[in-house]
C-alpha positions in Angstrom: -14.0 3.2 16.6 -13.4 6.4 18.5 -11.4 7.8 15.7 -14.0 7.1 13.2 -16.8 8.5 15.1 -14.5 11.9 15.3 -15.0 11.9 11.8 -18.7 10.9 11.6 -19.4 13.6 14.1 -17.6 16.4 12.1 -17.9 15.6 8.5 -20.9 17.3 7.0 -22.6 14.9 5.0 -25.9 15.2 3.0 -28.0 12.6 1.3 -26.8 13.5 -2.1 -23.0 14.1 -1.2 -20.3 12.9 -3.8 -17.7 11.5 -1.4 -14.2 10.6 -1.9 -12.3 8.2 0.5 -8.8 8.8 0.0 -6.8 5.5 0.8 -8.7 4.9 3.9 -11.4 2.1 2.9 -10.6 0.3 6.1 -11.9 2.9 8.2 -15.2 2.2 9.8 -16.2 5.7 9.0 -16.8 4.4 5.4 -19.7 2.3 6.3 -21.1 5.2 8.8 -21.0 7.4 5.8 -22.6 5.2 3.4 -25.6 4.7 5.8 -26.2 8.6 5.8 -25.9 8.8 2.0 -28.8 7.6 -0.3 -28.9 9.7 -3.2 -25.0 10.4 -3.5 -22.0 8.3 -4.1 -18.9 7.1 -2.5 -15.6 6.6 -4.4 -13.1 4.5 -2.9 -9.6 5.7 -4.0 -7.9 2.8 -2.3 -4.3 1.3 -3.0 -4.7 -1.4 -0.6 -6.6 -4.5 -2.4 -7.7 -6.2 0.8 -9.0 -3.1 2.4 -10.9 -2.2 -1.1 -12.3 -5.8 -1.2 -13.6 -5.9 2.2 -15.0 -2.4 2.2 -16.9 -3.1 -1.2 -18.1 -6.3 0.4 -19.6 -4.6 3.4 -21.0 -1.9 1.5 -22.8 -3.9 -1.0 -24.2 -6.2 1.6 -25.2 -3.5 4.0 -26.2 -0.2 2.3 -27.7 0.6 -1.1 -25.3 3.5 -1.6 -23.7 3.7 -5.2 -20.0 3.1 -5.1 -17.0 2.3 -6.9 -13.3 1.9 -6.8 -10.3 3.5 -8.5 -6.6 2.8 -7.7 -5.1 5.5 -5.2 -2.3 6.1 -7.6 -4.6 6.2 -10.7 -7.4 8.5 -9.7 -6.3 11.8 -11.5 -5.4 9.7 -14.7 -9.0 8.2 -14.8 -11.4 10.8 -13.0 -12.4 14.1 -13.9 -11.6 17.1 -11.9 -13.8 19.2 -9.7 -16.8 16.5 -9.2 -16.3 15.7 -5.6 -18.0 17.3 -2.8 -16.4 15.9 0.2 -12.8 14.2 0.4 -11.7 12.4 3.6 -8.5 10.9 4.4 -7.4 9.1 7.8 -3.7 9.3 8.3 -3.3 6.1 10.3 -3.8 4.2 7.0 -1.1 6.2 4.8 2.1 4.2 4.7 4.4 7.5 4.7 4.2 11.2 4.7 4.7 11.3 1.1 1.4 9.3 0.5 -0.5 12.0 2.8 0.8 14.7 0.6 -0.3 12.8 -2.6 -3.8 12.6 -0.9 -3.8 16.4 -0.6 -3.0 16.4 -4.3 -5.8 14.1 -5.3 -8.2 16.1 -3.2 -7.1 19.6 -4.8 -7.7 17.9 -8.1 -10.8 16.1 -7.2 -13.0 18.7 -5.1 -15.6 21.1 -6.5 -15.2 24.8 -5.7 -16.9 24.7 -2.4 -15.9 21.3 -1.6 -14.3 20.2 1.7 -11.3 17.9 2.5 -11.4 16.4 6.0 -8.4 14.9 7.6 -8.0 12.7 10.8 -4.7 12.3 12.2 -2.7 12.1 15.3 -0.1 14.3 16.9 2.6 11.5 16.3 1.6 11.0 13.0 2.6 14.5 11.9 -0.9 16.0 12.1 0.2 19.5 13.0 2.7 19.3 9.7 -0.6 18.3 7.9 -2.3 21.2 8.9 0.3 23.4 7.5 0.3 21.8 4.2 -3.5 22.0 3.8 -3.0 25.7 4.7 -0.4 26.0 2.0 -2.8 23.9 -0.5 -6.0 25.4 -0.1 -5.4 28.9 1.9 -7.3 27.7 5.0 -7.5 24.9 7.5 -9.8 24.8 10.6 -9.3 22.3 13.6 -12.9 20.7 14.3 -12.2 18.6 17.1 -9.3 17.3 19.2 -9.7 13.9 21.3 -6.9 12.1 23.0 -4.2 13.4 20.8 -6.1 13.1 17.7 -7.4 15.9 15.6 -10.1 16.3 12.7 -8.6 19.1 10.4 -10.9 20.6 7.4 -10.1 22.7 4.3 -12.4 24.0 1.6 -11.7 24.7 -1.8 -12.7 28.2 -2.0 -12.9 28.7 -6.0 -11.0 27.5 -9.3 -8.8 30.8 -8.6 -7.3 30.5 -5.3 -5.3 27.1 -5.8 -2.1 27.6 -7.2 -0.2 24.3 -7.3 3.6 24.4 -7.2 4.8 21.2 -8.7 5.3 18.8 -5.7 7.6 15.8 -5.9 5.7 12.6 -5.3 7.2 9.3 -3.9 4.7 6.4 -4.1 6.9 3.9 -2.7 10.3 3.8 -0.6 13.1 3.8 -3.3 10.6 4.6 -6.1 11.2 8.5 -7.1 8.0 9.7 -9.3 7.7 13.2 -10.2 4.2 14.4 -10.8 3.7 18.1 -11.3 0.6 19.6 -10.5 -0.8 21.7 -13.2 -4.1 22.6 -12.0 -5.9 20.0 -14.6 -4.6 16.3 -14.3 -1.6 15.2 -12.6 1.1 13.6 -14.7 1.3 9.8 -15.0 2.7 8.9 -11.4 4.7 5.9 -13.1 5.9 7.8 -16.1 9.0 9.2 -14.1 10.2 6.1 -12.8 14.3 6.1 -12.2 15.5 2.7 -12.1 18.9 3.5 -10.9 17.3 4.0 -7.5 17.2 0.1 -7.6 21.0 -0.1 -7.8 22.3 -2.7 -5.1 24.0 0.0 -3.4 20.7 1.6 -2.6 18.9 -1.4 -1.4 18.0 -1.6 2.4 20.1 -3.6 4.4 17.5 -6.6 5.1 16.9 -6.9 1.0 20.7 -7.0 0.4 21.1 -9.7 3.0 18.1 -11.6 1.8 19.7 -11.4 -2.1 23.1 -12.4 -1.0 21.7 -15.5 1.0 19.1 -16.7 -1.5 20.1 -19.9 -3.4 18.3 -19.8 -6.8 18.1 -22.7 -9.3 17.8 -22.0 -12.8 14.7 -24.0 -13.2 13.0 -22.5 -9.8 9.3 -21.8 -10.1 9.5 -18.9 -7.7 7.3 -16.6 -5.8 7.9 -13.5 -4.2 5.2 -12.7 -1.6 4.7 -8.7 -0.9 7.0 -7.9 -3.6 6.9 -4.0 -3.4 8.9 -2.5 -6.5 10.0 -5.8 -7.5 13.8 -6.1 -7.1 13.7 -9.5 -5.2 11.7 -10.9 -7.9 13.6 -9.4 -10.6 16.9 -10.6 -9.1 15.4 -14.1 -8.9 14.3 -14.1 -12.5 17.6 -13.4 -13.7 19.1 -16.5 -11.9 16.1 -18.7 -12.6 16.2 -18.1 -16.2 14.8 -21.6 -17.3 11.9 -21.4 -14.7 9.4 -18.4 -13.9 8.7 -15.8 -11.3 5.5 -14.7 -10.0 5.4 -11.6 -7.7 2.4 -10.4 -5.7 1.7 -7.5 -3.5 -1.6 -6.2 -1.8 -0.7 -2.7 -2.9 -1.7 -1.6 -6.4 0.8 1.0 -6.8 3.6 -1.6 -5.7 1.9 -3.8 -8.6 2.1 -1.1 -11.0 5.7 -0.1 -10.2 6.9 -3.9 -10.6 4.9 -4.4 -13.8 6.8 -1.3 -15.2 10.0 -2.6 -13.8 9.4 -5.9 -15.6 8.6 -4.3 -18.9 11.9 -2.4 -18.5 13.8 -5.3 -17.6 13.2 -7.1 -20.7 12.8 -10.3 -19.0 10.0 -12.7 -20.3 9.8 -15.3 -17.3 7.9 -12.7 -14.8 4.4 -11.9 -14.1 3.0 -9.6 -11.3 -0.5 -9.9 -9.7 -2.3 -8.1 -7.4 -3.0 -10.3 -4.2 -3.7 -10.1 -0.6 -0.9 -12.2 0.5 -0.8 -15.3 -1.7 -4.4 -15.6 -2.2 -4.4 -15.2 -6.0 -2.1 -18.1 -6.5 -3.1 -20.6 -3.7 -3.8 -23.4 -6.3 -0.4 -23.3 -7.5 2.9 -24.7 -6.3 6.2 -23.2 -6.0 9.9 -24.5 -5.5 10.9 -21.5 -4.1 9.0 -18.6 -1.9 10.6 -15.4 -0.7 9.3 -12.5 1.4 10.4 -9.4 2.9 7.1 -8.7 4.9 6.1 -5.6 6.7 5.3 -5.4 10.2 3.4 -2.3 10.5 -0.3 -2.0 9.7 -2.0 1.2 10.4 1.0 2.7 12.3 0.9 -0.4 14.7 3.5 -3.0 14.8 2.3 -6.4 14.0 3.7 -9.7 13.2 0.3 -11.1 11.7 1.1 -10.4 8.1 4.1 -12.3 8.1 2.7 -15.1 10.1 0.0 -15.2 7.5 2.8 -15.4 4.6 4.5 -18.3 6.4 1.3 -20.2 6.6 0.6 -19.8 2.9 3.9 -20.3 2.0 3.9 -23.6 3.6 0.8 -24.5 1.8 2.0 -23.7 -1.8 5.7 -24.9 -1.2 6.5 -27.8 -3.4 8.1 -31.1 -1.4 11.6 -30.4 -0.7 11.1 -26.4 -1.7 12.9 -23.8 0.2 11.2 -20.5 1.9 13.2 -17.6 2.7 12.2 -14.8 4.9 13.9 -11.7 5.9 13.1 -9.6 9.3 14.1 -7.4 11.8 16.0 -9.6 14.5 13.7 -8.7 17.4 10.7 -10.1 15.5 10.1 -13.7 16.4 8.8 -15.7 13.5 10.6 -18.7 14.4 7.7 -20.3 16.4 5.4 -19.9 13.3 8.0 -21.3 11.0 8.5 -24.3 13.2 4.7 -24.9 13.3 4.8 -25.2 9.6 8.3 -26.5 8.3 10.4 -29.3 9.4 13.5 -27.4 9.1 14.3 -23.9 10.2 17.7 -22.3 10.1 19.3 -18.8 10.1 21.3 -18.6 6.9 22.4 -14.9 7.1 22.1 -11.8 9.5 23.7 -9.1 11.7 22.8 -7.4 14.6 19.8 -5.9 12.9 18.4 -8.4 10.3 18.1 -12.1 10.0 17.5 -14.2 7.0 15.6 -17.4 7.9 15.1 -20.5 5.3 12.8 -23.1 6.1 11.7 -26.2 4.2 10.0 -29.5 4.9 13.0 -31.5 4.4 13.7 -33.4 7.6 16.8 -31.9 8.9 18.8 -35.4 9.0 18.6 -35.1 5.1 
């Protein structure tokens, strides 16, 4: 909450401000800002479906401010340029430096001449590098506050003639290369330049490769990939389960869009991709195979809560005698949660860095 108050104390809002929240809907600052605005609007340019839904629900119930949501990766495709008074981004909620750079691109596109971009970040999250980038994009940057290693940075868009974008490569997801040239009007379709070759098996991360090698897929499997990312695991399963089907879900709207594009390019007809907070979108269904390569960082903090939730949801939706596969860094202790939900838990692959765990409700003696 301290960090949100840093923003609240330094962002200059007026009652009629048009405010753009850059992939930071989970920040309590959003509600604070909404309580200060009564004649303006808040746009959530958000990638995380859960953060978006939570913010919209809270704002609708506690304030009367006009607000709406646009997928972060689609903002420049659907919104006009130069309509925003204030853009705000908390670096804590960005999955990588590439997403932070993209936030700058969106802000440069969205802000009116005279509009302001505020960024909150920590020294260990490259806030000093961000200050340099803001200087490059806007020709100015100011540090408004410093507290316990956190800074509030501010740049203003001087006028239409002072911003000269250079065409910056944009990477929405790891292993997904997207080129989005900045042309001063709209960014190119951020999914139009996917390079499928980056999904070649040789370029997979080590954990995913171990998972694919350990998976036992039956031709009739009804499978679910929780947290599918760009969709490589789901595509692999779909090719093997050619008489069954595969559902892929992810909380990231950009990941869902990329996975959907990959499905279209694959030519496979037994897949579907859904936006979902964990497995919430499919809890009423049952699957014979569930797989996941879960994240273990949220907001820059290491956590096992996401994977533990995936485990409990997998146990709920798995058919009798179904199989659940999870790959994780070896130091992450998911076995107690697995044993609380499944009869049988075993390591079926691994090395010094990763492990692949398989769980089922079949008693071990069978």
